[in-house]
All heavy atoms as TSV, in Angstrom:
chain	resi	resn	atom	element	x	y	z
A	1	MET	N	N	20.412	5.006	-7.229
A	1	MET	CA	C	19.793	5.603	-8.377
A	1	MET	C	C	18.697	4.665	-8.886
A	1	MET	O	O	18.909	3.470	-9.027
A	1	MET	CB	C	20.835	5.850	-9.463
A	1	MET	CG	C	20.220	6.320	-10.754
A	1	MET	SD	S	21.402	6.599	-12.063
A	1	MET	CE	C	21.952	8.205	-11.600
A	2	LEU	N	N	17.519	5.213	-9.135
A	2	LEU	CA	C	16.410	4.427	-9.670
A	2	LEU	C	C	16.572	4.234	-11.169
A	2	LEU	O	O	16.927	5.157	-11.894
A	2	LEU	CB	C	15.081	5.122	-9.396
A	2	LEU	CG	C	14.674	5.264	-7.942
A	2	LEU	CD1	C	13.371	6.028	-7.839
A	2	LEU	CD2	C	14.551	3.913	-7.275
A	3	ASP	N	N	16.288	3.024	-11.635
A	3	ASP	CA	C	16.333	2.705	-13.060
A	3	ASP	C	C	14.900	2.753	-13.595
A	3	ASP	O	O	14.228	1.733	-13.715
A	3	ASP	CB	C	16.948	1.328	-13.274
A	3	ASP	CG	C	16.959	0.896	-14.728
A	3	ASP	OD1	O	16.740	1.749	-15.612
A	3	ASP	OD2	O	17.186	-0.305	-14.975
A	4	GLU	N	N	14.410	3.959	-13.900
A	4	GLU	CA	C	13.018	4.132	-14.327
A	4	GLU	C	C	12.726	3.424	-15.648
A	4	GLU	O	O	11.600	2.988	-15.880
A	4	GLU	CB	C	12.697	5.623	-14.440
A	4	GLU	CG	C	12.741	6.324	-13.092
A	4	GLU	CD	C	12.445	7.808	-13.201
A	4	GLU	OE1	O	11.735	8.224	-14.138
A	4	GLU	OE2	O	12.938	8.555	-12.334
A	5	GLN	N	N	13.715	3.281	-16.497
A	5	GLN	CA	C	13.515	2.590	-17.775
A	5	GLN	C	C	13.289	1.095	-17.567
A	5	GLN	O	O	12.648	0.446	-18.386
A	5	GLN	CB	C	14.722	2.815	-18.691
A	5	GLN	CG	C	14.960	4.269	-19.049
A	5	GLN	CD	C	13.784	4.877	-19.800
A	5	GLN	OE1	O	13.173	4.225	-20.642
A	5	GLN	NE2	N	13.448	6.106	-19.481
A	6	GLY	N	N	13.790	0.542	-16.474
A	6	GLY	CA	C	13.642	-0.882	-16.188
A	6	GLY	C	C	12.440	-1.210	-15.320
A	6	GLY	O	O	12.279	-2.354	-14.890
A	7	ALA	N	N	11.583	-0.227	-15.048
A	7	ALA	CA	C	10.412	-0.441	-14.185
A	7	ALA	C	C	9.419	-1.390	-14.845
A	7	ALA	O	O	9.200	-1.345	-16.053
A	7	ALA	CB	C	9.746	0.890	-13.870
A	8	LEU	N	N	8.823	-2.252	-14.027
A	8	LEU	CA	C	7.817	-3.201	-14.500
A	8	LEU	C	C	6.565	-3.069	-13.638
A	8	LEU	O	O	6.654	-2.883	-12.426
A	8	LEU	CB	C	8.339	-4.631	-14.393
A	8	LEU	CG	C	9.571	-4.973	-15.212
A	8	LEU	CD1	C	10.058	-6.374	-14.846
A	8	LEU	CD2	C	9.262	-4.895	-16.690
A	9	ALA	N	N	5.405	-3.185	-14.259
A	9	ALA	CA	C	4.136	-3.132	-13.530
A	9	ALA	C	C	3.322	-4.370	-13.870
A	9	ALA	O	O	3.330	-4.838	-15.010
A	9	ALA	CB	C	3.360	-1.876	-13.886
A	10	ASP	N	N	2.642	-4.912	-12.864
A	10	ASP	CA	C	1.795	-6.085	-13.050
A	10	ASP	C	C	0.472	-5.808	-12.345
A	10	ASP	O	O	0.453	-5.284	-11.230
A	10	ASP	CB	C	2.474	-7.320	-12.458
A	10	ASP	CG	C	1.669	-8.582	-12.680
A	10	ASP	OD1	O	1.077	-8.725	-13.772
A	10	ASP	OD2	O	1.625	-9.425	-11.765
A	11	GLN	N	N	-0.639	-6.142	-13.005
A	11	GLN	CA	C	-1.958	-5.930	-12.415
A	11	GLN	C	C	-2.730	-7.230	-12.458
A	11	GLN	O	O	-2.681	-7.967	-13.442
A	11	GLN	CB	C	-2.724	-4.855	-13.183
A	11	GLN	CG	C	-4.104	-4.593	-12.621
A	11	GLN	CD	C	-4.840	-3.475	-13.345
A	11	GLN	OE1	O	-4.238	-2.707	-14.071
A	11	GLN	NE2	N	-6.127	-3.401	-13.140
A	12	LYS	N	N	-3.421	-7.527	-11.350
A	12	LYS	CA	C	-4.267	-8.711	-11.297
A	12	LYS	C	C	-5.451	-8.450	-10.376
A	12	LYS	O	O	-5.438	-7.517	-9.575
A	12	LYS	CB	C	-3.479	-9.926	-10.824
A	12	LYS	CG	C	-2.999	-9.831	-9.386
A	12	LYS	CD	C	-2.210	-11.071	-8.996
A	12	LYS	CE	C	-1.743	-10.967	-7.559
A	12	LYS	NZ	N	-0.978	-12.136	-7.158
A	13	GLU	N	N	-6.468	-9.273	-10.492
A	13	GLU	CA	C	-7.625	-9.175	-9.611
A	13	GLU	C	C	-7.285	-9.873	-8.305
A	13	GLU	O	O	-6.675	-10.933	-8.283
A	13	GLU	CB	C	-8.830	-9.845	-10.265
A	13	GLU	CG	C	-10.117	-9.595	-9.548
A	13	GLU	CD	C	-11.300	-10.138	-10.319
A	13	GLU	OE1	O	-11.731	-9.469	-11.266
A	13	GLU	OE2	O	-11.762	-11.221	-9.942
A	14	SER	N	N	-7.682	-9.247	-7.180
A	14	SER	CA	C	-7.334	-9.776	-5.873
A	14	SER	C	C	-8.496	-9.574	-4.912
A	14	SER	O	O	-9.296	-8.660	-5.060
A	14	SER	CB	C	-6.083	-9.058	-5.356
A	14	SER	OG	O	-5.722	-9.539	-4.097
A	15	SER	N	N	-8.585	-10.436	-3.906
A	15	SER	CA	C	-9.629	-10.347	-2.889
A	15	SER	C	C	-8.984	-9.977	-1.557
A	15	SER	O	O	-7.981	-10.558	-1.164
A	15	SER	CB	C	-10.346	-11.688	-2.772
A	15	SER	OG	O	-11.341	-11.627	-1.788
A	16	ARG	N	N	-9.574	-9.013	-0.853
A	16	ARG	CA	C	-9.048	-8.550	0.440
A	16	ARG	C	C	-10.139	-8.618	1.500
A	16	ARG	O	O	-11.299	-8.298	1.245
A	16	ARG	CB	C	-8.564	-7.100	0.350
A	16	ARG	CG	C	-7.423	-6.891	-0.586
A	16	ARG	CD	C	-6.139	-7.373	0.082
A	16	ARG	NE	N	-5.004	-7.050	-0.738
A	16	ARG	CZ	C	-4.198	-7.950	-1.272
A	16	ARG	NH1	N	-4.415	-9.222	-1.083
A	16	ARG	NH2	N	-3.174	-7.589	-1.990
A	17	ASP	N	N	-9.745	-8.996	2.715
A	17	ASP	CA	C	-10.654	-9.007	3.854
A	17	ASP	C	C	-10.718	-7.591	4.420
A	17	ASP	O	O	-9.710	-7.049	4.857
A	17	ASP	CB	C	-10.156	-9.982	4.911
A	17	ASP	CG	C	-11.051	-10.048	6.132
A	17	ASP	OD1	O	-12.141	-9.434	6.123
A	17	ASP	OD2	O	-10.666	-10.716	7.107
A	18	VAL	N	N	-11.901	-6.985	4.405
A	18	VAL	CA	C	-12.069	-5.613	4.890
A	18	VAL	C	C	-12.901	-5.562	6.170
A	18	VAL	O	O	-13.396	-4.503	6.544
A	18	VAL	CB	C	-12.708	-4.710	3.798
A	18	VAL	CG1	C	-11.797	-4.580	2.609
A	18	VAL	CG2	C	-14.074	-5.226	3.397
A	19	SER	N	N	-13.012	-6.685	6.856
A	19	SER	CA	C	-13.866	-6.724	8.052
A	19	SER	C	C	-13.338	-5.831	9.173
A	19	SER	O	O	-14.108	-5.403	10.027
A	19	SER	CB	C	-14.026	-8.160	8.545
A	19	SER	OG	O	-12.769	-8.745	8.804
A	20	ASP	N	N	-12.034	-5.523	9.207
A	20	ASP	CA	C	-11.483	-4.659	10.251
A	20	ASP	C	C	-11.299	-3.215	9.792
A	20	ASP	O	O	-10.701	-2.415	10.509
A	20	ASP	CB	C	-10.119	-5.209	10.713
A	20	ASP	CG	C	-10.279	-6.497	11.488
A	20	ASP	OD1	O	-11.325	-6.673	12.137
A	20	ASP	OD2	O	-9.364	-7.337	11.433
A	21	ASP	N	N	-11.797	-2.864	8.632
A	21	ASP	CA	C	-11.651	-1.507	8.114
A	21	ASP	C	C	-12.561	-0.565	8.902
A	21	ASP	O	O	-13.778	-0.707	8.888
A	21	ASP	CB	C	-12.013	-1.474	6.631
A	21	ASP	CG	C	-11.738	-0.135	5.973
A	21	ASP	OD1	O	-11.488	0.849	6.694
A	21	ASP	OD2	O	-11.768	-0.076	4.741
A	22	PRO	N	N	-11.996	0.425	9.610
A	22	PRO	CA	C	-12.824	1.318	10.434
A	22	PRO	C	C	-13.728	2.232	9.607
A	22	PRO	O	O	-14.670	2.806	10.139
A	22	PRO	CB	C	-11.796	2.140	11.215
A	22	PRO	CG	C	-10.563	2.072	10.403
A	22	PRO	CD	C	-10.582	0.740	9.707
A	23	ARG	N	N	-13.476	2.356	8.309
A	23	ARG	CA	C	-14.320	3.226	7.470
A	23	ARG	C	C	-15.631	2.564	7.089
A	23	ARG	O	O	-16.531	3.209	6.584
A	23	ARG	CB	C	-13.550	3.630	6.211
A	23	ARG	CG	C	-12.346	4.517	6.538
A	23	ARG	CD	C	-11.528	4.750	5.330
A	23	ARG	NE	N	-10.945	3.470	4.935
A	23	ARG	CZ	C	-10.151	3.296	3.907
A	23	ARG	NH1	N	-9.860	4.299	3.125
A	23	ARG	NH2	N	-9.637	2.112	3.629
A	24	ARG	N	N	-15.753	1.251	7.323
A	24	ARG	CA	C	-17.009	0.562	7.032
A	24	ARG	C	C	-18.003	0.879	8.139
A	24	ARG	O	O	-17.653	0.954	9.303
A	24	ARG	CB	C	-16.790	-0.949	6.979
A	24	ARG	CG	C	-16.003	-1.398	5.798
A	24	ARG	CD	C	-15.747	-2.899	5.834
A	24	ARG	NE	N	-16.959	-3.664	5.987
A	24	ARG	CZ	C	-17.191	-4.495	6.995
A	24	ARG	NH1	N	-16.309	-4.657	7.948
A	24	ARG	NH2	N	-18.316	-5.176	7.060
A	25	MET	N	N	-19.229	1.034	7.790
A	25	MET	CA	C	-20.268	1.280	8.791
A	25	MET	C	C	-20.758	-0.074	9.282
A	25	MET	O	O	-21.405	-0.818	8.564
A	25	MET	CB	C	-21.403	2.092	8.188
A	25	MET	CG	C	-20.958	3.459	7.710
A	25	MET	SD	S	-22.272	4.242	6.802
A	25	MET	CE	C	-22.589	5.633	7.833
A	26	ALA	N	N	-20.421	-0.405	10.509
A	26	ALA	CA	C	-20.669	-1.740	11.062
A	26	ALA	C	C	-22.141	-2.113	11.058
A	26	ALA	O	O	-22.491	-3.274	10.900
A	26	ALA	CB	C	-20.100	-1.824	12.466
A	27	TYR	N	N	-23.030	-1.158	11.223
A	27	TYR	CA	C	-24.451	-1.505	11.298
A	27	TYR	C	C	-25.009	-1.937	9.946
A	27	TYR	O	O	-26.090	-2.498	9.879
A	27	TYR	CB	C	-25.282	-0.362	11.890
A	27	TYR	CG	C	-25.213	0.941	11.121
A	27	TYR	CD1	C	-26.062	1.166	10.051
A	27	TYR	CD2	C	-24.316	1.936	11.488
A	27	TYR	CE1	C	-26.009	2.362	9.353
A	27	TYR	CE2	C	-24.256	3.124	10.804
A	27	TYR	CZ	C	-25.102	3.335	9.732
A	27	TYR	OH	O	-25.053	4.509	9.044
A	28	HIS	N	N	-24.295	-1.726	8.855
A	28	HIS	CA	C	-24.748	-2.203	7.546
A	28	HIS	C	C	-24.438	-3.678	7.355
A	28	HIS	O	O	-24.980	-4.320	6.483
A	28	HIS	CB	C	-24.078	-1.417	6.415
A	28	HIS	CG	C	-24.647	-0.049	6.243
A	28	HIS	ND1	N	-25.933	0.172	5.830
A	28	HIS	CD2	C	-24.107	1.178	6.423
A	28	HIS	CE1	C	-26.162	1.470	5.761
A	28	HIS	NE2	N	-25.060	2.103	6.127
A	29	PHE	N	N	-23.548	-4.226	8.168
A	29	PHE	CA	C	-23.118	-5.605	8.019
A	29	PHE	C	C	-23.430	-6.376	9.296
A	29	PHE	O	O	-22.767	-6.220	10.302
A	29	PHE	CB	C	-21.609	-5.657	7.731
A	29	PHE	CG	C	-21.227	-4.904	6.492
A	29	PHE	CD1	C	-20.775	-3.599	6.580
A	29	PHE	CD2	C	-21.351	-5.491	5.252
A	29	PHE	CE1	C	-20.435	-2.897	5.440
A	29	PHE	CE2	C	-21.012	-4.794	4.109
A	29	PHE	CZ	C	-20.556	-3.501	4.201
A	30	ARG	N	N	-24.446	-7.189	9.251
A	30	ARG	CA	C	-24.840	-7.937	10.436
A	30	ARG	C	C	-23.939	-9.148	10.673
A	30	ARG	O	O	-23.763	-9.581	11.793
A	30	ARG	CB	C	-26.285	-8.390	10.296
A	30	ARG	CG	C	-27.232	-7.213	10.160
A	30	ARG	CD	C	-28.597	-7.570	10.647
A	30	ARG	NE	N	-29.591	-6.573	10.275
A	30	ARG	CZ	C	-29.694	-5.376	10.798
A	30	ARG	NH1	N	-28.829	-4.971	11.680
A	30	ARG	NH2	N	-30.634	-4.548	10.417
A	31	ASP	N	N	-23.358	-9.702	9.623
A	31	ASP	CA	C	-22.476	-10.851	9.744
A	31	ASP	C	C	-21.124	-10.392	10.270
A	31	ASP	O	O	-20.493	-9.505	9.718
A	31	ASP	CB	C	-22.313	-11.526	8.380
A	31	ASP	CG	C	-21.472	-12.776	8.465
A	31	ASP	OD1	O	-21.232	-13.250	9.579
A	31	ASP	OD2	O	-21.064	-13.269	7.402
A	32	ARG	N	N	-20.648	-10.963	11.365
A	32	ARG	CA	C	-19.381	-10.563	11.976
A	32	ARG	C	C	-18.183	-11.300	11.376
A	32	ARG	O	O	-17.068	-11.098	11.774
A	32	ARG	CB	C	-19.413	-10.805	13.481
A	32	ARG	CG	C	-20.391	-9.931	14.184
A	32	ARG	CD	C	-19.886	-8.523	14.159
A	32	ARG	NE	N	-20.787	-7.662	14.913
A	32	ARG	CZ	C	-20.783	-6.366	14.802
A	32	ARG	NH1	N	-19.968	-5.774	13.979
A	32	ARG	NH2	N	-21.611	-5.635	15.503
A	33	GLY	N	N	-18.417	-12.193	10.433
A	33	GLY	CA	C	-17.320	-12.938	9.812
A	33	GLY	C	C	-16.546	-12.069	8.833
A	33	GLY	O	O	-16.793	-10.876	8.691
A	34	PRO	N	N	-15.566	-12.678	8.166
A	34	PRO	CA	C	-14.766	-11.914	7.205
A	34	PRO	C	C	-15.615	-11.410	6.034
A	34	PRO	O	O	-16.550	-12.072	5.607
A	34	PRO	CB	C	-13.717	-12.903	6.719
A	34	PRO	CG	C	-14.073	-14.223	7.271
A	34	PRO	CD	C	-15.148	-14.052	8.280
A	35	VAL	N	N	-15.294	-10.213	5.582
A	35	VAL	CA	C	-15.961	-9.621	4.423
A	35	VAL	C	C	-14.883	-9.392	3.377
A	35	VAL	O	O	-13.936	-8.651	3.609
A	35	VAL	CB	C	-16.645	-8.285	4.790
A	35	VAL	CG1	C	-17.271	-7.661	3.555
A	35	VAL	CG2	C	-17.682	-8.497	5.873
A	36	HIS	N	N	-15.014	-10.066	2.245
A	36	HIS	CA	C	-14.005	-9.958	1.194
A	36	HIS	C	C	-14.514	-9.065	0.064
A	36	HIS	O	O	-15.664	-9.166	-0.346
A	36	HIS	CB	C	-13.639	-11.337	0.652
A	36	HIS	CG	C	-12.862	-12.140	1.633
A	36	HIS	ND1	N	-13.455	-12.944	2.576
A	36	HIS	CD2	C	-11.530	-12.242	1.846
A	36	HIS	CE1	C	-12.526	-13.513	3.313
A	36	HIS	NE2	N	-11.349	-13.102	2.892
A	37	VAL	N	N	-13.634	-8.194	-0.402
A	37	VAL	CA	C	-13.932	-7.293	-1.500
A	37	VAL	C	C	-12.923	-7.567	-2.611
A	37	VAL	O	O	-11.723	-7.695	-2.346
A	37	VAL	CB	C	-13.842	-5.818	-1.048
A	37	VAL	CG1	C	-14.005	-4.875	-2.218
A	37	VAL	CG2	C	-14.870	-5.529	0.015
A	38	THR	N	N	-13.411	-7.659	-3.825
A	38	THR	CA	C	-12.538	-7.892	-4.977
A	38	THR	C	C	-12.149	-6.557	-5.587
A	38	THR	O	O	-12.967	-5.660	-5.724
A	38	THR	CB	C	-13.264	-8.755	-6.027
A	38	THR	OG1	O	-13.644	-9.980	-5.403
A	38	THR	CG2	C	-12.368	-9.048	-7.206
A	39	GLY	N	N	-10.881	-6.445	-5.922
A	39	GLY	CA	C	-10.388	-5.208	-6.523
A	39	GLY	C	C	-9.119	-5.471	-7.309
A	39	GLY	O	O	-8.694	-6.612	-7.465
A	40	ALA	N	N	-8.515	-4.421	-7.803
A	40	ALA	CA	C	-7.285	-4.525	-8.578
A	40	ALA	C	C	-6.075	-4.433	-7.651
A	40	ALA	O	O	-6.024	-3.595	-6.763
A	40	ALA	CB	C	-7.219	-3.426	-9.623
A	41	GLU	N	N	-5.112	-5.315	-7.853
A	41	GLU	CA	C	-3.840	-5.274	-7.140
A	41	GLU	C	C	-2.758	-4.942	-8.159
A	41	GLU	O	O	-2.616	-5.630	-9.169
A	41	GLU	CB	C	-3.542	-6.621	-6.492
A	41	GLU	CG	C	-2.214	-6.673	-5.786
A	41	GLU	CD	C	-1.943	-8.028	-5.159
A	41	GLU	OE1	O	-2.884	-8.624	-4.600
A	41	GLU	OE2	O	-0.796	-8.485	-5.233
A	42	VAL	N	N	-2.038	-3.866	-7.929
A	42	VAL	CA	C	-0.982	-3.436	-8.845
A	42	VAL	C	C	0.357	-3.534	-8.117
A	42	VAL	O	O	0.517	-3.006	-7.021
A	42	VAL	CB	C	-1.207	-1.984	-9.326
A	42	VAL	CG1	C	-0.090	-1.539	-10.248
A	42	VAL	CG2	C	-2.553	-1.862	-10.017
A	43	THR	N	N	1.298	-4.230	-8.739
A	43	THR	CA	C	2.649	-4.351	-8.207
A	43	THR	C	C	3.600	-3.635	-9.156
A	43	THR	O	O	3.570	-3.877	-10.366
A	43	THR	CB	C	3.065	-5.831	-8.094
A	43	THR	OG1	O	2.117	-6.520	-7.289
A	43	THR	CG2	C	4.445	-5.965	-7.487
A	44	ILE	N	N	4.417	-2.736	-8.608
A	44	ILE	CA	C	5.378	-1.987	-9.419
A	44	ILE	C	C	6.772	-2.282	-8.885
A	44	ILE	O	O	7.037	-2.090	-7.698
A	44	ILE	CB	C	5.099	-0.477	-9.372
A	44	ILE	CG1	C	3.694	-0.194	-9.898
A	44	ILE	CG2	C	6.143	0.290	-10.166
A	44	ILE	CD1	C	3.243	1.228	-9.758
A	45	ASP	N	N	7.641	-2.773	-9.762
A	45	ASP	CA	C	9.035	-3.051	-9.411
A	45	ASP	C	C	9.917	-2.053	-10.138
A	45	ASP	O	O	9.856	-1.936	-11.362
A	45	ASP	CB	C	9.432	-4.465	-9.832
A	45	ASP	CG	C	8.682	-5.533	-9.061
A	45	ASP	OD1	O	8.551	-5.377	-7.837
A	45	ASP	OD2	O	8.248	-6.518	-9.684
A	46	VAL	N	N	10.728	-1.324	-9.363
A	46	VAL	CA	C	11.665	-0.364	-9.942
A	46	VAL	C	C	13.068	-0.753	-9.480
A	46	VAL	O	O	13.384	-0.635	-8.297
A	46	VAL	CB	C	11.348	1.085	-9.507
A	46	VAL	CG1	C	12.329	2.056	-10.148
A	46	VAL	CG2	C	9.916	1.453	-9.850
A	47	PRO	N	N	13.900	-1.235	-10.397
A	47	PRO	CA	C	15.262	-1.593	-10.001
A	47	PRO	C	C	16.057	-0.351	-9.593
A	47	PRO	O	O	15.779	0.757	-10.057
A	47	PRO	CB	C	15.863	-2.218	-11.265
A	47	PRO	CG	C	14.805	-2.261	-12.287
A	47	PRO	CD	C	13.634	-1.494	-11.792
A	48	PHE	N	N	17.033	-0.551	-8.737
A	48	PHE	CA	C	17.867	0.570	-8.293
A	48	PHE	C	C	19.281	0.070	-8.060
A	48	PHE	O	O	19.526	-1.129	-7.919
A	48	PHE	CB	C	17.309	1.204	-7.014
A	48	PHE	CG	C	17.412	0.314	-5.811
A	48	PHE	CD1	C	18.503	0.409	-4.967
A	48	PHE	CD2	C	16.430	-0.611	-5.538
A	48	PHE	CE1	C	18.610	-0.419	-3.860
A	48	PHE	CE2	C	16.525	-1.441	-4.447
A	48	PHE	CZ	C	17.616	-1.350	-3.599
A	49	SER	N	N	20.181	1.005	-8.007
A	49	SER	CA	C	21.558	0.684	-7.641
A	49	SER	C	C	21.920	1.562	-6.451
A	49	SER	O	O	21.455	2.691	-6.333
A	49	SER	CB	C	22.510	0.944	-8.807
A	49	SER	OG	O	22.454	2.302	-9.205
A	50	GLY	N	N	22.702	1.027	-5.544
A	50	GLY	CA	C	23.080	1.781	-4.358
A	50	GLY	C	C	22.752	1.010	-3.097
A	50	GLY	O	O	22.461	-0.186	-3.129
A	51	ASP	N	N	22.773	1.702	-1.975
A	51	ASP	CA	C	22.559	1.103	-0.668
A	51	ASP	C	C	21.066	1.042	-0.345
A	51	ASP	O	O	20.401	2.067	-0.203
A	51	ASP	CB	C	23.295	1.933	0.393
A	51	ASP	CG	C	23.300	1.294	1.757
A	51	ASP	OD1	O	22.710	0.203	1.913
A	51	ASP	OD2	O	23.905	1.883	2.667
A	52	ALA	N	N	20.513	-0.160	-0.212
A	52	ALA	CA	C	19.083	-0.335	0.064
A	52	ALA	C	C	18.680	0.222	1.428
A	52	ALA	O	O	17.516	0.556	1.644
A	52	ALA	CB	C	18.710	-1.808	-0.023
A	53	ALA	N	N	19.611	0.351	2.356
A	53	ALA	CA	C	19.306	0.873	3.691
A	53	ALA	C	C	18.812	2.315	3.634
A	53	ALA	O	O	18.116	2.776	4.546
A	53	ALA	CB	C	20.533	0.780	4.589
A	54	LEU	N	N	19.124	3.041	2.570
A	54	LEU	CA	C	18.663	4.432	2.459
A	54	LEU	C	C	17.142	4.543	2.336
A	54	LEU	O	O	16.574	5.590	2.629
A	54	LEU	CB	C	19.341	5.125	1.274
A	54	LEU	CG	C	20.829	5.424	1.480
A	54	LEU	CD1	C	21.428	6.027	0.216
A	54	LEU	CD2	C	21.023	6.359	2.657
A	55	PHE	N	N	16.461	3.483	1.926
A	55	PHE	CA	C	14.999	3.515	1.850
A	55	PHE	C	C	14.368	3.538	3.242
A	55	PHE	O	O	13.196	3.844	3.395
A	55	PHE	CB	C	14.465	2.322	1.051
A	55	PHE	CG	C	14.682	2.444	-0.426
A	55	PHE	CD1	C	15.639	1.678	-1.065
A	55	PHE	CD2	C	13.931	3.329	-1.173
A	55	PHE	CE1	C	15.838	1.781	-2.421
A	55	PHE	CE2	C	14.125	3.446	-2.534
A	55	PHE	CZ	C	15.084	2.677	-3.158
A	56	LYS	N	N	15.134	3.198	4.269
A	56	LYS	CA	C	14.618	3.169	5.640
A	56	LYS	C	C	15.042	4.388	6.453
A	56	LYS	O	O	14.686	4.501	7.626
A	56	LYS	CB	C	15.081	1.893	6.333
A	56	LYS	CG	C	14.527	0.651	5.666
A	56	LYS	CD	C	14.940	-0.593	6.376
A	56	LYS	CE	C	14.341	-1.801	5.649
A	56	LYS	NZ	N	14.674	-3.045	6.297
A	57	VAL	N	N	15.771	5.307	5.867
A	57	VAL	CA	C	16.242	6.502	6.566
A	57	VAL	C	C	15.084	7.479	6.738
A	57	VAL	O	O	14.286	7.686	5.830
A	57	VAL	CB	C	17.391	7.179	5.779
A	57	VAL	CG1	C	17.747	8.528	6.370
A	57	VAL	CG2	C	18.603	6.275	5.748
A	58	ARG	N	N	14.973	8.064	7.929
A	58	ARG	CA	C	13.981	9.099	8.168
A	58	ARG	C	C	14.570	10.122	9.137
A	58	ARG	O	O	15.480	9.796	9.901
A	58	ARG	CB	C	12.669	8.535	8.661
A	58	ARG	CG	C	12.724	7.790	9.939
A	58	ARG	CD	C	11.368	7.135	10.186
A	58	ARG	NE	N	11.125	7.043	11.611
A	58	ARG	CZ	C	10.074	6.469	12.134
A	58	ARG	NH1	N	9.157	5.964	11.362
A	58	ARG	NH2	N	9.910	6.414	13.429
A	59	PRO	N	N	14.048	11.320	9.143
A	59	PRO	CA	C	14.623	12.358	10.010
A	59	PRO	C	C	14.389	12.028	11.485
A	59	PRO	O	O	13.501	11.264	11.839
A	59	PRO	CB	C	13.872	13.616	9.607
A	59	PRO	CG	C	12.637	13.157	8.934
A	59	PRO	CD	C	12.952	11.820	8.339
A	60	SER	N	N	15.170	12.645	12.345
A	60	SER	CA	C	15.048	12.391	13.767
A	60	SER	C	C	13.735	12.968	14.317
A	60	SER	O	O	13.194	12.465	15.304
A	60	SER	CB	C	16.226	12.972	14.531
A	60	SER	OG	O	16.319	14.360	14.275
A	61	THR	N	N	13.206	14.017	13.711
A	61	THR	CA	C	11.888	14.565	14.077
A	61	THR	C	C	11.077	14.749	12.802
A	61	THR	O	O	11.598	15.167	11.770
A	61	THR	CB	C	11.996	15.905	14.809
A	61	THR	OG1	O	12.618	16.835	13.956
A	61	THR	CG2	C	12.788	15.777	16.097
A	62	TYR	N	N	9.809	14.425	12.861
A	62	TYR	CA	C	8.935	14.572	11.712
A	62	TYR	C	C	7.493	14.546	12.185
A	62	TYR	O	O	7.197	14.156	13.297
A	62	TYR	CB	C	9.169	13.455	10.685
A	62	TYR	CG	C	8.831	12.081	11.190
A	62	TYR	CD1	C	7.583	11.529	10.945
A	62	TYR	CD2	C	9.748	11.343	11.928
A	62	TYR	CE1	C	7.265	10.275	11.432
A	62	TYR	CE2	C	9.434	10.099	12.403
A	62	TYR	CZ	C	8.199	9.563	12.142
A	62	TYR	OH	O	7.879	8.318	12.617
A	63	ASN	N	N	6.577	14.990	11.312
A	63	ASN	CA	C	5.143	14.859	11.555
A	63	ASN	C	C	4.464	14.639	10.211
A	63	ASN	O	O	5.101	14.662	9.168
A	63	ASN	CB	C	4.580	16.068	12.306
A	63	ASN	CG	C	4.741	17.351	11.536
A	63	ASN	OD1	O	4.716	17.371	10.302
A	63	ASN	ND2	N	4.917	18.457	12.244
A	64	SER	N	N	3.195	14.410	10.238
A	64	SER	CA	C	2.482	14.109	9.002
A	64	SER	C	C	1.966	15.361	8.292
A	64	SER	O	O	1.340	15.250	7.249
A	64	SER	CB	C	1.314	13.154	9.286
A	64	SER	OG	O	0.427	13.778	10.194
A	65	ALA	N	N	2.223	16.539	8.848
A	65	ALA	CA	C	1.756	17.771	8.221
A	65	ALA	C	C	2.635	18.109	7.006
A	65	ALA	O	O	3.858	18.032	7.081
A	65	ALA	CB	C	1.805	18.928	9.210
A	66	PRO	N	N	2.014	18.461	5.884
A	66	PRO	CA	C	2.813	18.823	4.712
A	66	PRO	C	C	3.527	20.170	4.942
A	66	PRO	O	O	3.104	20.965	5.769
A	66	PRO	CB	C	1.774	18.952	3.592
A	66	PRO	CG	C	0.489	19.182	4.284
A	66	PRO	CD	C	0.594	18.531	5.623
A	67	PRO	N	N	4.628	20.404	4.231
A	67	PRO	CA	C	5.332	21.684	4.401
A	67	PRO	C	C	4.458	22.852	3.975
A	67	PRO	O	O	3.647	22.745	3.075
A	67	PRO	CB	C	6.563	21.544	3.510
A	67	PRO	CG	C	6.322	20.372	2.657
A	67	PRO	CD	C	5.246	19.561	3.251
A	68	MET	N	N	4.638	23.978	4.633
A	68	MET	CA	C	3.868	25.180	4.309
A	68	MET	C	C	4.676	26.062	3.385
A	68	MET	O	O	5.816	26.209	3.479
A	68	MET	CB	C	3.535	25.979	5.571
A	68	MET	CG	C	2.660	25.206	6.502
A	68	MET	SD	S	1.066	25.069	5.726
A	68	MET	CE	C	0.017	25.011	7.115
């Protein structure tokens, strides 16, 4: 069971290397070194009670298509 009342959120500024991001257009960046972008990093902690292994359970067959 999730303890939504005990949830905590923390936000800070963070830098990430996006040089391997396929959505970047490579011809705009001539430098092949790391490219760092600054953005917001949000961490959310939600306490729970029960068996943590249930967070790793998934069906035997699945796909990424949403239900119709």
